[in-house]
Each structure stands twice: as structure tokens, then as C-alpha cells.
py3Dmol code that shows the C-alpha trace and the ligand (Angstrom):
import py3Dmol

protein = """\
ATOM      1  CA  MET A   1      -0.044 -16.035  12.628  1.00  0.00           C
ATOM      2  CA  GLY A   2       0.181 -12.243  12.755  1.00  0.00           C
ATOM      3  CA  LEU A   3       2.453 -10.428  10.332  1.00  0.00           C
ATOM      4  CA  HIS A   4       4.766  -7.664  11.481  1.00  0.00           C
ATOM      5  CA  LEU A   5       6.663  -4.833   9.825  1.00  0.00           C
ATOM      6  CA  GLY A   6       9.874  -6.153   8.309  1.00  0.00           C
ATOM      7  CA  ASP A   7       8.484  -9.692   7.902  1.00  0.00           C
ATOM      8  CA  PRO A   8       8.666 -11.311   4.466  1.00  0.00           C
ATOM      9  CA  ALA A   9       5.342 -10.860   2.657  1.00  0.00           C
ATOM     10  CA  PRO A  10       4.028 -14.397   2.147  1.00  0.00           C
ATOM     11  CA  ASN A  11       3.933 -15.448  -1.499  1.00  0.00           C
ATOM     12  CA  PHE A  12       0.856 -17.147  -2.978  1.00  0.00           C
ATOM     13  CA  LYS A  13      -0.777 -18.147  -6.233  1.00  0.00           C
ATOM     14  CA  ALA A  14      -4.363 -17.023  -6.736  1.00  0.00           C
ATOM     15  CA  GLN A  15      -7.132 -16.788  -9.302  1.00  0.00           C
ATOM     16  CA  THR A  16      -7.795 -13.171 -10.199  1.00  0.00           C
ATOM     17  CA  THR A  17      -9.752 -11.124 -12.703  1.00  0.00           C
ATOM     18  CA  ALA A  18      -6.499 -11.081 -14.740  1.00  0.00           C
ATOM     19  CA  GLY A  19      -5.987 -14.888 -14.618  1.00  0.00           C
ATOM     20  CA  GLU A  20      -3.803 -16.890 -12.233  1.00  0.00           C
ATOM     21  CA  ILE A  21      -1.184 -14.771 -10.503  1.00  0.00           C
ATOM     22  CA  ASP A  22       1.944 -15.664  -8.575  1.00  0.00           C
ATOM     23  CA  PHE A  23       2.192 -12.720  -6.192  1.00  0.00           C
ATOM     24  CA  TYR A  24       5.979 -12.329  -6.301  1.00  0.00           C
ATOM     25  CA  GLU A  25       6.017 -12.617 -10.108  1.00  0.00           C
ATOM     26  CA  TYR A  26       3.260 -10.033 -10.303  1.00  0.00           C
ATOM     27  CA  LEU A  27       5.266  -7.615  -8.140  1.00  0.00           C
ATOM     28  CA  GLY A  28       8.482  -8.154 -10.101  1.00  0.00           C
ATOM     29  CA  ASN A  29      11.232  -5.864  -8.776  1.00  0.00           C
ATOM     30  CA  GLY A  30       8.902  -3.048  -7.778  1.00  0.00           C
ATOM     31  CA  TRP A  31       6.720  -2.087  -4.861  1.00  0.00           C
ATOM     32  CA  GLY A  32       3.300  -3.561  -4.113  1.00  0.00           C
ATOM     33  CA  VAL A  33       0.014  -2.748  -2.418  1.00  0.00           C
ATOM     34  CA  LEU A  34      -2.168  -5.693  -1.390  1.00  0.00           C
ATOM     35  CA  PHE A  35      -5.499  -4.648   0.080  1.00  0.00           C
ATOM     36  CA  SER A  36      -8.667  -6.355   1.207  1.00  0.00           C
ATOM     37  CA  HIS A  37     -12.229  -5.162   1.502  1.00  0.00           C
ATOM     38  CA  PRO A  38     -15.237  -6.871   3.053  1.00  0.00           C
ATOM     39  CA  ALA A  39     -17.291  -7.972   0.050  1.00  0.00           C
ATOM     40  CA  ASP A  40     -18.320  -7.356  -3.568  1.00  0.00           C
ATOM     41  CA  TYR A  41     -21.352  -5.158  -4.289  1.00  0.00           C
ATOM     42  CA  THR A  42     -20.932  -3.114  -1.118  1.00  0.00           C
ATOM     43  CA  PRO A  43     -20.953   0.691  -1.159  1.00  0.00           C
ATOM     44  CA  VAL A  44     -17.730   1.702   0.605  1.00  0.00           C
ATOM     45  CA  CYS A  45     -15.712  -0.931  -1.262  1.00  0.00           C
ATOM     46  CA  THR A  46     -17.095   0.314  -4.571  1.00  0.00           C
ATOM     47  CA  THR A  47     -15.731   3.801  -3.851  1.00  0.00           C
ATOM     48  CA  GLU A  48     -12.377   2.443  -2.594  1.00  0.00           C
ATOM     49  CA  LEU A  49     -11.679   0.370  -5.693  1.00  0.00           C
ATOM     50  CA  GLY A  50     -12.858   3.224  -7.893  1.00  0.00           C
ATOM     51  CA  LYS A  51     -10.538   5.678  -6.147  1.00  0.00           C
ATOM     52  CA  THR A  52      -7.595   3.298  -6.448  1.00  0.00           C
ATOM     53  CA  ALA A  53      -8.279   2.945 -10.177  1.00  0.00           C
ATOM     54  CA  LEU A  54      -8.514   6.718 -10.575  1.00  0.00           C
ATOM     55  CA  LEU A  55      -5.082   7.000  -8.920  1.00  0.00           C
ATOM     56  CA  SER A  56      -3.528   4.250 -11.050  1.00  0.00           C
ATOM     57  CA  GLU A  57      -1.117   6.636 -12.799  1.00  0.00           C
ATOM     58  CA  GLU A  58       0.121   7.817  -9.394  1.00  0.00           C
ATOM     59  CA  PHE A  59       0.767   4.234  -8.282  1.00  0.00           C
ATOM     60  CA  ALA A  60       2.519   3.474 -11.611  1.00  0.00           C
ATOM     61  CA  LYS A  61       4.728   6.587 -11.283  1.00  0.00           C
ATOM     62  CA  ARG A  62       5.983   5.172  -7.990  1.00  0.00           C
ATOM     63  CA  ASN A  63       6.547   1.716  -9.506  1.00  0.00           C
ATOM     64  CA  VAL A  64       3.783   0.223  -7.338  1.00  0.00           C
ATOM     65  CA  LYS A  65       1.610  -2.696  -8.481  1.00  0.00           C
ATOM     66  CA  VAL A  66      -1.810  -2.906  -6.848  1.00  0.00           C
ATOM     67  CA  LEU A  67      -3.706  -6.110  -6.061  1.00  0.00           C
ATOM     68  CA  ALA A  68      -7.104  -6.302  -4.341  1.00  0.00           C
ATOM     69  CA  VAL A  69      -8.458  -9.223  -2.307  1.00  0.00           C
ATOM     70  CA  SER A  70     -12.070 -10.151  -1.773  1.00  0.00           C
ATOM     71  CA  VAL A  71     -13.531 -13.399  -0.496  1.00  0.00           C
ATOM     72  CA  ASP A  72     -15.982 -13.570  -3.379  1.00  0.00           C
ATOM     73  CA  PRO A  73     -15.788 -15.736  -6.528  1.00  0.00           C
ATOM     74  CA  LEU A  74     -14.527 -14.588  -9.920  1.00  0.00           C
ATOM     75  CA  ASP A  75     -17.877 -14.275 -11.712  1.00  0.00           C
ATOM     76  CA  LYS A  76     -19.146 -11.987  -8.944  1.00  0.00           C
ATOM     77  CA  HIS A  77     -15.972  -9.834  -9.204  1.00  0.00           C
ATOM     78  CA  GLU A  78     -16.426  -9.465 -12.954  1.00  0.00           C
ATOM     79  CA  GLY A  79     -19.990  -8.163 -12.620  1.00  0.00           C
ATOM     80  CA  TRP A  80     -19.040  -5.845  -9.771  1.00  0.00           C
ATOM     81  CA  VAL A  81     -16.071  -4.347 -11.666  1.00  0.00           C
ATOM     82  CA  LYS A  82     -18.552  -3.212 -14.352  1.00  0.00           C
ATOM     83  CA  ASP A  83     -20.537  -1.405 -11.644  1.00  0.00           C
ATOM     84  CA  ILE A  84     -17.380   0.214 -10.231  1.00  0.00           C
ATOM     85  CA  ASN A  85     -16.357   1.451 -13.666  1.00  0.00           C
ATOM     86  CA  GLU A  86     -19.823   2.832 -14.303  1.00  0.00           C
ATOM     87  CA  THR A  87     -20.462   4.517 -10.956  1.00  0.00           C
ATOM     88  CA  GLN A  88     -16.933   5.788 -10.210  1.00  0.00           C
ATOM     89  CA  ASN A  89     -16.167   6.972 -13.779  1.00  0.00           C
ATOM     90  CA  THR A  90     -13.041   4.884 -14.079  1.00  0.00           C
ATOM     91  CA  THR A  91     -11.618   1.636 -15.430  1.00  0.00           C
ATOM     92  CA  VAL A  92     -10.383  -0.808 -12.818  1.00  0.00           C
ATOM     93  CA  ASN A  93      -7.054  -1.849 -14.293  1.00  0.00           C
ATOM     94  CA  PHE A  94      -5.602  -3.897 -11.454  1.00  0.00           C
ATOM     95  CA  PRO A  95      -6.522  -7.515 -10.617  1.00  0.00           C
ATOM     96  CA  LEU A  96      -8.973  -8.598  -7.919  1.00  0.00           C
ATOM     97  CA  ILE A  97      -8.199 -11.908  -6.243  1.00  0.00           C
ATOM     98  CA  ALA A  98     -11.139 -14.316  -6.062  1.00  0.00           C
ATOM     99  CA  ASP A  99     -10.396 -15.555  -2.557  1.00  0.00           C
ATOM    100  CA  ALA A 100     -13.554 -17.599  -1.956  1.00  0.00           C
ATOM    101  CA  ASP A 101     -11.536 -20.208  -0.003  1.00  0.00           C
ATOM    102  CA  ARG A 102      -9.988 -17.380   2.101  1.00  0.00           C
ATOM    103  CA  LYS A 103      -6.456 -18.616   1.399  1.00  0.00           C
ATOM    104  CA  VAL A 104      -4.944 -15.157   0.934  1.00  0.00           C
ATOM    105  CA  ALA A 105      -7.157 -13.597   3.612  1.00  0.00           C
ATOM    106  CA  THR A 106      -5.907 -16.174   6.122  1.00  0.00           C
ATOM    107  CA  LEU A 107      -2.268 -15.878   5.042  1.00  0.00           C
ATOM    108  CA  TYR A 108      -2.406 -12.113   5.639  1.00  0.00           C
ATOM    109  CA  ASP A 109      -4.616 -12.272   8.760  1.00  0.00           C
ATOM    110  CA  MET A 110      -7.333 -10.217   7.066  1.00  0.00           C
ATOM    111  CA  ILE A 111     -10.246 -11.865   8.877  1.00  0.00           C
ATOM    112  CA  HIS A 112     -10.773 -10.492  12.375  1.00  0.00           C
ATOM    113  CA  PRO A 113     -13.378 -12.796  13.904  1.00  0.00           C
ATOM    114  CA  ASN A 114     -14.676 -10.275  16.429  1.00  0.00           C
ATOM    115  CA  ALA A 115     -15.387  -7.829  13.597  1.00  0.00           C
ATOM    116  CA  SER A 116     -16.827 -10.420  11.195  1.00  0.00           C
ATOM    117  CA  ALA A 117     -16.515 -14.193  11.169  1.00  0.00           C
ATOM    118  CA  THR A 118     -16.484 -14.394   7.392  1.00  0.00           C
ATOM    119  CA  ALA A 119     -15.699 -11.047   5.725  1.00  0.00           C
ATOM    120  CA  THR A 120     -12.248  -9.497   5.528  1.00  0.00           C
ATOM    121  CA  VAL A 121     -11.574  -6.202   7.281  1.00  0.00           C
ATOM    122  CA  ARG A 122      -9.984  -3.336   5.325  1.00  0.00           C
ATOM    123  CA  SER A 123      -6.325  -4.385   5.522  1.00  0.00           C
ATOM    124  CA  LEU A 124      -3.679  -2.814   3.337  1.00  0.00           C
ATOM    125  CA  PHE A 125      -0.053  -3.906   3.054  1.00  0.00           C
ATOM    126  CA  VAL A 126       2.764  -2.019   1.333  1.00  0.00           C
ATOM    127  CA  ILE A 127       5.506  -4.388   0.230  1.00  0.00           C
ATOM    128  CA  GLY A 128       8.988  -3.273  -0.803  1.00  0.00           C
ATOM    129  CA  PRO A 129      11.090  -4.519  -3.736  1.00  0.00           C
ATOM    130  CA  ASP A 130      12.827  -6.793  -1.185  1.00  0.00           C
ATOM    131  CA  LYS A 131       9.391  -8.431  -0.574  1.00  0.00           C
ATOM    132  CA  LEU A 132       9.379  -7.285   3.055  1.00  0.00           C
ATOM    133  CA  ILE A 133       6.320  -5.680   4.651  1.00  0.00           C
ATOM    134  CA  LYS A 134       6.924  -1.935   4.976  1.00  0.00           C
ATOM    135  CA  LEU A 135       3.521  -0.868   6.260  1.00  0.00           C
ATOM    136  CA  PHE A 136       0.124  -2.220   7.127  1.00  0.00           C
ATOM    137  CA  ILE A 137      -3.061  -0.493   8.135  1.00  0.00           C
ATOM    138  CA  THR A 138      -6.379  -1.985   9.175  1.00  0.00           C
ATOM    139  CA  TYR A 139      -9.657  -0.098   8.985  1.00  0.00           C
ATOM    140  CA  PRO A 140     -13.133  -1.278   9.913  1.00  0.00           C
ATOM    141  CA  ALA A 141     -15.691  -2.084   7.229  1.00  0.00           C
ATOM    142  CA  SER A 142     -17.536   1.181   7.765  1.00  0.00           C
ATOM    143  CA  THR A 143     -14.570   3.519   7.052  1.00  0.00           C
ATOM    144  CA  GLY A 144     -13.170   3.904   3.554  1.00  0.00           C
ATOM    145  CA  ARG A 145      -9.417   4.401   3.433  1.00  0.00           C
ATOM    146  CA  ASN A 146      -7.656   7.528   2.169  1.00  0.00           C
ATOM    147  CA  PHE A 147      -5.678   6.465  -0.895  1.00  0.00           C
ATOM    148  CA  VAL A 148      -3.937   9.819  -1.221  1.00  0.00           C
ATOM    149  CA  GLU A 149      -2.526   9.084   2.246  1.00  0.00           C
ATOM    150  CA  VAL A 150      -1.410   5.667   1.006  1.00  0.00           C
ATOM    151  CA  LEU A 151       0.531   7.416  -1.789  1.00  0.00           C
ATOM    152  CA  ARG A 152       2.012   9.861   0.738  1.00  0.00           C
ATOM    153  CA  VAL A 153       3.247   6.974   2.890  1.00  0.00           C
ATOM    154  CA  ILE A 154       4.740   5.264  -0.158  1.00  0.00           C
ATOM    155  CA  ASP A 155       6.589   8.507  -0.976  1.00  0.00           C
ATOM    156  CA  SER A 156       7.963   8.533   2.564  1.00  0.00           C
ATOM    157  CA  LEU A 157       8.969   4.851   2.422  1.00  0.00           C
ATOM    158  CA  GLN A 158      10.718   5.365  -0.913  1.00  0.00           C
ATOM    159  CA  LEU A 159      12.596   8.417   0.414  1.00  0.00           C
ATOM    160  CA  THR A 160      13.802   6.368   3.370  1.00  0.00           C
ATOM    161  CA  ALA A 161      14.845   3.496   1.099  1.00  0.00           C
ATOM    162  CA  ASN A 162      16.701   5.732  -1.371  1.00  0.00           C
ATOM    163  CA  TYR A 163      18.116   8.590   0.718  1.00  0.00           C
ATOM    164  CA  SER A 164      18.245   7.556   4.441  1.00  0.00           C
ATOM    165  CA  VAL A 165      15.782  10.257   5.414  1.00  0.00           C
ATOM    166  CA  ALA A 166      12.564  10.113   7.432  1.00  0.00           C
ATOM    167  CA  THR A 167       9.505  12.348   7.124  1.00  0.00           C
ATOM    168  CA  PRO A 168       8.005  14.456   9.907  1.00  0.00           C
ATOM    169  CA  ALA A 169       4.375  14.633  11.013  1.00  0.00           C
ATOM    170  CA  ASP A 170       2.012  15.673   8.221  1.00  0.00           C
ATOM    171  CA  TRP A 171       4.889  15.859   5.728  1.00  0.00           C
ATOM    172  CA  LYS A 172       3.940  16.592   2.140  1.00  0.00           C
ATOM    173  CA  GLN A 173       5.913  16.352  -1.131  1.00  0.00           C
ATOM    174  CA  GLY A 174       8.457  19.193  -1.368  1.00  0.00           C
ATOM    175  CA  GLU A 175       8.715  19.872   2.368  1.00  0.00           C
ATOM    176  CA  ASP A 176      11.875  19.381   4.404  1.00  0.00           C
ATOM    177  CA  VAL A 177      12.661  15.869   5.601  1.00  0.00           C
ATOM    178  CA  ILE A 178      14.479  14.532   8.646  1.00  0.00           C
ATOM    179  CA  VAL A 179      17.979  13.037   8.738  1.00  0.00           C
ATOM    180  CA  VAL A 180      17.650   9.562  10.272  1.00  0.00           C
ATOM    181  CA  PRO A 181      19.351   9.074  13.657  1.00  0.00           C
ATOM    182  CA  ALA A 182      21.742   6.464  12.189  1.00  0.00           C
ATOM    183  CA  VAL A 183      23.484   9.182  10.125  1.00  0.00           C
ATOM    184  CA  SER A 184      25.841  11.457  12.068  1.00  0.00           C
ATOM    185  CA  THR A 185      25.597  15.219  11.505  1.00  0.00           C
ATOM    186  CA  GLU A 186      29.106  15.181  10.022  1.00  0.00           C
ATOM    187  CA  ASP A 187      28.083  12.522   7.497  1.00  0.00           C
ATOM    188  CA  ALA A 188      24.745  14.245   6.866  1.00  0.00           C
ATOM    189  CA  ILE A 189      26.525  17.452   5.826  1.00  0.00           C
ATOM    190  CA  LYS A 190      28.497  15.467   3.236  1.00  0.00           C
ATOM    191  CA  LYS A 191      25.496  13.399   2.126  1.00  0.00           C
ATOM    192  CA  PHE A 192      22.948  16.205   1.735  1.00  0.00           C
ATOM    193  CA  PRO A 193      24.468  19.024  -0.353  1.00  0.00           C
ATOM    194  CA  LYS A 194      21.294  21.126  -0.044  1.00  0.00           C
ATOM    195  CA  GLY A 195      22.194  21.700   3.609  1.00  0.00           C
ATOM    196  CA  VAL A 196      21.387  20.384   7.081  1.00  0.00           C
ATOM    197  CA  LYS A 197      19.551  22.422   9.690  1.00  0.00           C
ATOM    198  CA  VAL A 198      20.379  21.209  13.211  1.00  0.00           C
ATOM    199  CA  VAL A 199      17.535  22.139  15.593  1.00  0.00           C
ATOM    200  CA  LYS A 200      18.738  19.702  18.262  1.00  0.00           C
ATOM    201  CA  PRO A 201      21.501  17.114  17.891  1.00  0.00           C
ATOM    202  CA  TYR A 202      18.747  14.522  17.339  1.00  0.00           C
ATOM    203  CA  LEU A 203      16.441  16.716  15.210  1.00  0.00           C
ATOM    204  CA  ARG A 204      18.033  17.598  11.877  1.00  0.00           C
ATOM    205  CA  TYR A 205      16.252  18.690   8.732  1.00  0.00           C
ATOM    206  CA  THR A 206      17.351  18.750   5.106  1.00  0.00           C
ATOM    207  CA  PRO A 207      15.468  19.768   1.959  1.00  0.00           C
ATOM    208  CA  GLN A 208      13.783  16.832   0.227  1.00  0.00           C
ATOM    209  CA  PRO A 209      16.686  15.306  -1.767  1.00  0.00           C
ATOM    210  CA  ASN A 210      14.761  14.279  -4.915  1.00  0.00           C
ATOM    211  CA  VAL A 211      12.985  17.500  -5.888  1.00  0.00           C
TER     212      VAL A 211
END
"""
ligand_1 = """\
9
BEZ
C -19.126 -1.552 2.716
O -18.220 -2.255 2.311
O -19.634 -0.697 2.042
C -19.606 -1.770 4.119
C -19.459 -3.002 4.691
C -19.903 -3.190 5.978
C -20.461 -2.126 6.701
C -20.584 -0.890 6.103
C -20.156 -0.710 4.804
"""
view = py3Dmol.view(width=600, height=400)
view.addModel(protein, "pdb")
view.setStyle({"model": 0}, {"cartoon": {"style": "trace"}})
view.addModel(ligand_1, "xyz")
view.setStyle({"model": 1}, {"stick": {}})
view.zoomTo()
view.show()
């Protein structure tokens, strides 16, 4: 079964490098990132997990818990994490699921048989506090993801959730945001005291509300 934006993120229990985890309990009331990579002891994955660990304060600032999935067993994960820490100058401080039976990979449709019959592709899901899927991306094994972009998307999702604004192409922190179509210009003027710039009736900007 394919998952779509807005679908409930399936819950699961899994063995991880931090013991058994119930996914929903692990997420608590915050946001979550669940991401897969093809296999342990592979080069691109080593850099991806290292980069995620290096950005752990940024994820924490946004109230995001990170959880990685790999279809390898726990003892292999534990050895590999030592290599990641050593080569990427970091400390991996988020759990890795030991998904040797592919339970989580199957639940989240992370195996794409025409790419690889056995390994997971690079899937990444952002899950909101309501446990609904807010975003997913899928990259091939040969392309490492941009985790600064993942943070940027989370910033956009959190702005939408908290302030009813959207973000334009290539938006960065501190730049103007867009009033969502569901809010009338009259209401927008009341809602956004920093001002509303109407370029077209359907294209209205306001300064980022939370800076
Ligand atoms: C990697 O994870 O490093 C990788 C996997 C498959 C192809 C290329 C790179």
C-alpha cells in the first residue's frame, strides 16, 4: 500500500540501537523524521547519518525526533555507528531501527523492487504532532539527501501549522511568506500586524510572523 500526504503515519514497535521503541511513544507530542537508507557500511549512508547527527541541535530546536531505518541487524548497526562517529566527527544520538525482517520498510513502502529487490531506497517522512504524514521524499541509493533542505521544509511546515502561511520558491528563514488562499485579504490584514502586500488578489505576502 502506498502512503500519501495527509495519511496517518503507521505506528510500529521495533528493535533499535536505543532498545525497543513504539514509534508513536517515541515521537510524543512533537514532530518526527523517519528515514531509510540502503544498507549499513555503505559510503553515502555513512555521510547522511553523520550529517543528521551533526544537525541534531537544529532538529531538537524544532521539536523533531529523528529515527533511521536500515534492513540490517542490531549488532551490525552498533559497529557501523562507531565508524560514523569516527569518520564524520560526530556522535549519532538518534536510534537506528534494526529492520532485518523489513517490517518497517514494508509498512512505509521503502523497498522499490525495480531499484533493488532487497535494500531500501532513501525515503524520508516528516510526521506532524497529529501523526499525519506532512512530507515524503524518495532519493535513489546513489544520491545523498540535503538535510539542511529537510530542516528548511520543516520550518515551512511549522509556519503553515502555526500561522496559516505558505512559503514561496526557495524561501529561506527571515524572508517574506505567502498568505494562504483560504485566508481573505481582509482577514489577513487583521491577522498579520506586520502588514500584507497584495501583488495580485491571489498572491499576498507578509513578513515572516515568528521572527
Ligand atoms: C551508498 O549507500 O553509499 C550507496 C548505495 C548504493 C549505491 C551507491 C551508494
